[in-house]
LOGUSE-304911 format. One record per residue (C-alpha): x, y, z. Coordinates in steps of 0.001 Angstrom, whole numbers, padded with zeros to 6 digits, always signed. Example, Ala and Ser with C-alpha at 12.3 -4.5 7.8 and 13.67 -1.06 7.14 Angstrom:
2
+012300-004500+007800+013670-001060+007140
# end
This chain:
297
+004002-024516-013361+003063-027413-011169+002750-026772-007499+005515-029149-006422+008023-027184-008482+007111-024031-006550+007456-025934-003258+011037-026855-003937+011934-023189-004414+009943-021844-001485+009533-024515+001199+012059-026110+003232+012821-033504+006315+014295-035456+008504+017581-036665+007076+017290-039745+004921+020004-042006+003555+020499-042546-000137+022795-044339-002564+025331-042576-004772+022960-042662-007739+020096-041306-005604+022361-038533-004317+023222-037497-007857+019519-037512-008642+018894-035148-005699+021636-032869-006904+020690-032642-010544+016989-033441-010615+015312-032217-007421+012034-031949-009381+011903-035769-009151+011094-035362-005438+008203-033644-003702+007703-032413-000180+005357-034555+001928+005942-033427+005527+007341-030476+007499+008167-031121+011147+008535-028074+013504+010590-028357+016690+011227-025890+019498+014975-026608+019319+017377-028994+017520+017697-031093+020735+013953-031903+020930+013187-035538+020197+009621-034850+019132+008118-032039+017011+005593-029490+018410+003640-029453+015196+003911-030849+011674+002525-030177+008198+001295-033069+006064+001001-032599+002269-001059-034707-000118-001009-034601-003968-003389-035452-006764-002596-038082-009431-001211-035429-011744+001142-034092-009098-000615-030939-007887-000712-030202-004170-004227-031134-003079-004316-030800+000718-002007-029223+003334-002856-030172+006943-001298-028755+010139-001246-031031+013208-000354-030539+016839+001902-033482+017548+001136-036357+017554-002270-036349+015787-004540-033374+016552-005628-031614+013371-005430-027831+013842-006245-026513+010397-006010-027554+006770-006092-026142+003226-007604-027680+000082-006444-026731-003404-008226-026984-006730-006707-026472-010261-007846-025722-013755-007089-027800-016870-003684-026015-017214-002652-027031-013676-003011-023435-012462-004396-022953-008965-008019-021719-009238-009222-022004-005655-007884-022413-002144-010107-023252+000843-008957-022838+004462-010692-024836+007200-010172-023710+010766-012047-022845+013975-012742-025227+016833-010313-028135+016965-012280-031304+016388-014938-029452+014544-013163-027502+011800-015214-025668+009211-014631-023537+006168-013205-020152+007230-012234-018445+004019-011622-019283+000390-009657-017589-002400-010303-017652-006153-007527-017025-008656-007684-015678-012224-004995-015744-014904-004165-014109-018185-001534-015637-020518-000409-017748-017565+000091-014771-015259-001882-014451-012027-003931-011221-012398-006555-011415-009596-007081-013032-006230-010454-012731-004485-010715-013579-000803-014155-014616+000439-015614-015386+003830-017271-018776+004269-020738-017186+003687-019710-015943+000247-018981-012317+001282-016127-010840-000771-013547-009599+001770-010692-008366-000380-009366-008469-003962-005714-008353-004998-004762-007334-008511-001483-007927-010424-000539-006050-013589+002190-007026-016041+004131-005446-018889+006514-007378-021173+006245-010321-018835+007245-008311-015743+005085-007578-012707+004735-003765-012650+001849-003143-010225+000114-005077-007411-002462-003823-004970-005301-004846-002682-008837-003438-002887-011698-003589-000441-014744-001422+000479-013358-000204+003810-009828+000745+002800-010006+001252-000919-006721+000589-002673-003971-000297-000206-000728-002267+000034+000210-001200-003493+003633-001963-004929+004888-000562-008263+007951-001934-010086+010135-000277-012678+012771-001885-014952+015562-000573-017154+016269-001370-020803+018012-004573-019774+014800-005788-018024+016375-005426-014611+014446-004109-011598+015664-000621-010614+012844+000831-008501+010084-000376-006222+007510+002098-004816+005302+001279-001825+001882+002865-001181+000099+001626+001930-003110+003609+002389-004935+006499+000672-002573+006246-002336+000157+007981-000274+003751+007075-000875+005090+005029+002061+008587+004589+000751+010632+003317-002179+013705+001237-002934+016365+001820-005605+018526-001022-006953+021958-000635-008575+023968-003207-010504+027548-003737-011668+028622-004431-015253+027841-008151-014741+024258-007183-013820+024878-008257-010168+023010-006274-007553+025703-004258-005728+023758-001638-003844+020254-001117-002484+018981+002243-001211+015786+002408+000898+013857+005657+001254+011025+006741+003583+007819+008549+002796+009647+011892+002887+011976+010648+000157+014854+010667+002644+017242+007747+002620+016810+005486+005650+019128+002578+004831+021790+001529+002317+022929-002019+001703+026094-002937-000229+026268-006399-001773+029831-007817-002209+030923-010646-004447+034018-012903-004746+035553-013065-008213+033020-013702-010952+030506-015443-008711+026903-014325-009175+026210-015043-005485+026906-012310-002910+029225-013307-000085+028848-010196+002074+026173-007574+002810+026981-004318+004606+024202-002195+006125+024382+001564+006764+021889+003903+008446+020566+007209+007153+023765+008961+008161+026005+006478+006437+027100+004755+009669+027775+001046+009601+024954-000873+011426+025462-004495+010420+027764-006723+008430+026576-010096+007140+028568-013022+005694+026698-015300+003330+027941-018921+003168+027166-021469+000451+027925-025179-000098+029444-026754-003215+026012-026723-004949+025545-022998-004286+022874-023564-001630+022797-020748+000879+023582-022650+004129+024207-019848+006665+024148-016145+007277+026558-014832+009889+026176-011468+011676+029686-010147+012260+030334-007585+015043+033257-006338+017085+032014-008573+019946+031900-011744+017909+030008-013649+015194+026460-015085+015378+024340-017064+012992+020992-015697+011717+020102-019139+010442+021616-022462+009335+020349-024740+006606+021250-028334+005708+020698-029766+002220+020678-033177+000652+021683-032343-002909+019493-029349-003780+016727-030264-001285+016659-028374+001969+016220-030823+004790+016760-028744+007948+016327-025037+008766+017475-023696+012140+016536-020121+013001+018113-017876+015683+016571-014942+017473+018751-011807+017488+016772-010052+020237+017669-012817+022713+021347-013161+021970+020908-015231+018788+019470-018145+020772+017820-020992+018829+014092-020316+018457+012817-022799+015881+013787-025754+013808+012032-027211+010742+012841-030480+009106+011469-031701+005773+010577-035089+004314+010290-035808+000619+009218-038714-001587+010417-039633-005018+007853-039103-007767+007278-042335-009639
# end
């Protein structure tokens, strides 16, 4: 999969105008566009960003360089990406350190098997192997992932289990010394929609339950209800979508009122603005990102 396709799923431009035909293209073919800049603001009322990320691509469309600047033009750090003949990422280099004199800090090498990422090796600039991450698969599903280094051994391990319908039903977490840190169970309705999540601690005692509610036959949840270990209601969330099924807002609903956890604006299927709110300070605005794209010729 080419990098720009991943970006459209995972990364969130200042608003641009477009014709009706261009809008239809954005709605049905977002893969015809690629992210070229992310601008980060302290609040939605700021006229200038604090920082911005600039993205450059190779001739075949792979992300080649990702540079973070302090506005307007001070380069803070950057990443360089290299790919194999199958357009799979094989190496990532991170340059950081003293501003104005950046140097290679770390680099990561990637290995694949049948198109699946099976190993990531993190190195220091001098070639010292710092940490290795392994991924294991079965029937196309990720079943085990863990990190390995000389100081800590195996740590941050996650094991995944699936039912006969190839649906995830259990995730186990082992942090250090191969000791169980906790696990999560997933339950589904007859339409294979996730309708309940149970989270357990290292003592195998339930610590949180989440119910996922749907409207009609929609596959998108419209409400999430959180309960503590005693079954008491702790939070109720409303999930809001636009006409293209983009998740545009999550609202936290309490007896005292309703607050937004975040708000997103889309142009077709492309996310162009992401406003985050900080619950610990009364859901005040604490960061805004805007995204710029270009059409791939």
